[in-house]
C-alpha positions as CSV (number, residue, x, y, z in Angstrom):
1,M,-0.4,-0.2,0.2
2,D,1.6,3.0,-1.1
3,D,1.1,6.5,1.1
4,A,-2.3,7.6,-0.7
5,E,-3.9,4.4,0.0
6,V,-2.5,4.7,3.5
7,Q,-3.8,8.1,3.5
8,A,-7.3,7.7,1.9
9,A,-7.7,4.8,4.4
10,I,-7.1,7.3,7.5
11,P,-10.9,8.5,9.0
12,Q,-11.5,12.4,8.2
13,I,-12.8,14.1,11.3
14,D,-15.8,16.4,10.7
15,P,-13.9,19.7,11.4
16,D,-17.3,20.7,13.4
17,W,-16.8,17.9,15.4
18,L,-13.1,18.7,16.4
19,E,-14.2,22.2,16.7
20,K,-17.0,21.5,19.0
21,A,-14.7,19.2,21.4
22,M,-12.3,21.9,21.0
23,T,-14.9,24.6,22.0
24,D,-16.1,21.7,25.1
25,G,-12.2,21.6,26.3
26,A,-11.9,25.1,26.7
27,D,-15.0,25.4,28.2
28,Y,-14.0,23.2,31.3
29,M,-10.7,25.0,31.7
30,F,-12.3,28.6,31.8
31,R,-15.1,26.7,34.6
32,S,-11.6,25.6,36.6
33,I,-9.9,28.6,36.1
34,V,-13.0,30.3,37.7
35,R,-12.6,28.4,40.2
36,N,-8.6,29.5,41.2
37,F,-10.5,32.6,41.7
38,E,-13.8,31.6,43.9
39,E,-11.5,29.8,46.0
40,G,-9.1,32.4,46.4
41,G,-6.1,29.6,44.9
42,R,-6.2,25.6,44.8
43,P,-5.0,23.4,45.3
44,E,-3.2,25.2,48.0
45,K,-4.6,28.9,49.4
46,W,-2.6,31.7,47.9
47,Q,-0.9,33.7,50.3
48,A,-3.5,36.5,52.2
49,K,-3.6,40.2,52.1
50,R,-1.0,42.2,53.8
51,D,-3.6,42.8,56.2
52,G,-4.2,39.4,56.5
53,T,-7.6,39.1,54.3
54,P,-8.2,36.1,51.7
55,A,-6.5,36.6,48.2
56,T,-9.4,36.4,45.8
57,L,-7.9,38.8,42.9
58,M,-11.7,39.5,42.7
59,E,-11.9,43.0,44.2
60,S,-12.4,45.3,41.1
61,G,-13.4,42.1,39.1
62,T,-11.0,43.0,36.1
63,L,-8.5,40.2,36.3
64,L,-11.9,37.2,36.1
65,D,-13.8,39.3,34.1
66,S,-10.8,40.1,30.9
67,L,-10.4,36.1,30.9
68,Y,-11.0,35.0,27.3
69,E,-11.5,31.8,25.5
70,E,-9.8,31.0,21.8
71,V,-10.9,28.1,19.9
72,G,-9.5,27.1,16.6
73,P,-9.7,24.1,14.6
74,D,-7.2,22.0,16.4
75,Y,-6.3,23.8,19.5
76,F,-7.9,26.4,22.5
77,K,-6.1,28.5,24.5
78,I,-7.6,30.5,27.8
79,G,-5.7,33.9,28.5
80,E,-5.6,37.7,30.0
81,P,-5.2,40.2,26.9
82,D,-1.8,42.5,26.7
83,S,-4.7,45.4,28.2
84,V,-4.5,43.7,31.6
85,R,-1.0,44.6,32.6
86,Y,-1.0,43.6,36.2
87,A,-2.4,40.2,35.2
88,A,1.4,38.7,34.9
89,I,2.3,40.5,38.6
90,H,-0.7,38.2,39.9
91,N,0.0,35.0,38.1
92,F,3.6,35.0,38.5
93,G,4.9,37.2,41.8
94,G,7.3,39.2,41.5
95,D,8.6,42.7,42.5
96,I,6.9,46.8,41.8
97,P,9.3,49.3,41.9
98,W,7.8,52.2,43.2
99,P,9.1,55.4,41.9
100,G,7.6,57.4,45.0
101,T,5.4,60.5,45.9
102,D,5.3,63.8,47.6
103,N,1.6,63.6,47.8
104,G,0.9,60.0,49.8
105,F,-2.1,59.4,50.7
106,G,-3.6,62.5,49.3
107,R,-2.1,63.9,52.3
108,G,1.0,65.6,50.6
109,I,3.4,63.1,52.0
110,H,6.2,62.4,51.2
111,I,7.0,58.6,50.4
112,G,10.0,57.9,48.8
113,P,11.1,55.1,46.1
114,H,10.4,51.7,47.1
115,I,9.8,48.2,45.9
116,I,6.7,46.5,46.6
117,P,6.8,42.7,47.0
118,M,4.2,40.6,44.8
119,P,3.4,37.2,46.3
120,R,2.9,34.4,43.6
121,R,-1.2,33.8,43.2
122,T,-0.9,31.8,40.1
123,Y,-5.2,31.5,38.2
124,L,-3.7,30.6,34.8
125,M,-3.0,27.0,35.7
126,F,-3.8,23.1,35.2
127,Q,-5.2,21.6,38.4
128,E,-3.5,18.1,38.6
129,E,-7.1,16.2,37.5
130,D,-7.9,18.8,34.1
131,P,-5.7,17.7,31.6
132,K,-7.5,14.2,32.2
133,A,-10.5,15.4,32.4
134,V,-9.8,17.8,29.1
135,I,-8.2,14.7,27.2
136,E,-11.6,13.3,27.9
137,I,-13.9,15.9,26.4
138,L,-11.6,15.4,23.3
139,A,-11.8,11.6,23.1
140,K,-15.5,12.0,22.3
141,V,-14.5,12.9,19.1
142,F,-13.3,9.8,19.0
143,S,-15.4,7.7,20.8
144,G,-17.1,4.2,19.8
145,S,-15.8,1.2,17.4
146,V,-15.3,2.6,13.7
147,T,-14.6,0.1,10.9
148,F,-12.9,2.0,7.7
149,V,-12.4,0.6,4.4
150,G,-9.0,1.5,2.8
151,P,-9.3,1.6,-1.4
152,T,-7.6,-1.8,-1.0
153,G,-10.3,-3.7,0.1
154,G,-8.7,-3.8,3.2
155,T,-10.5,-3.0,7.0
156,A,-9.4,-1.6,9.9
157,T,-11.3,-1.0,12.9
158,F,-10.5,1.8,16.0
159,S,-12.3,1.3,19.1
160,I,-11.7,4.0,22.1
């Protein structure tokens, strides 16, 4: 059997099915990331704020509200737009250089330049159970047992 015969015998996946699977996978991951916000970090809670209250990253709602799903015929991704400039510092942590001010707290108080340490509060992440769940969602496209008849009469049965 030459390559053309092999290619002809390979089942063609309906692109609409595949894109539906990608959409379902993206929806699952989006819900998982929203749970990270709702629970204040998973699997471990995020470091509390300086005042001791739990960190939820939901004070203004901008981070959560700006999450987006992008789905293509063979991929999906969940992300934050570049316009939410502080998203990365919350997700990865780091030091924020503060230039200082002569009008601190709106009261004319001088505050010199300093570094503000931002703890890591990872929210754009796969939980331990997520890859398996997404694979199961994607596998539904290929579920069942199908027999394909090649151009030379040979058959192959695929079961998932």
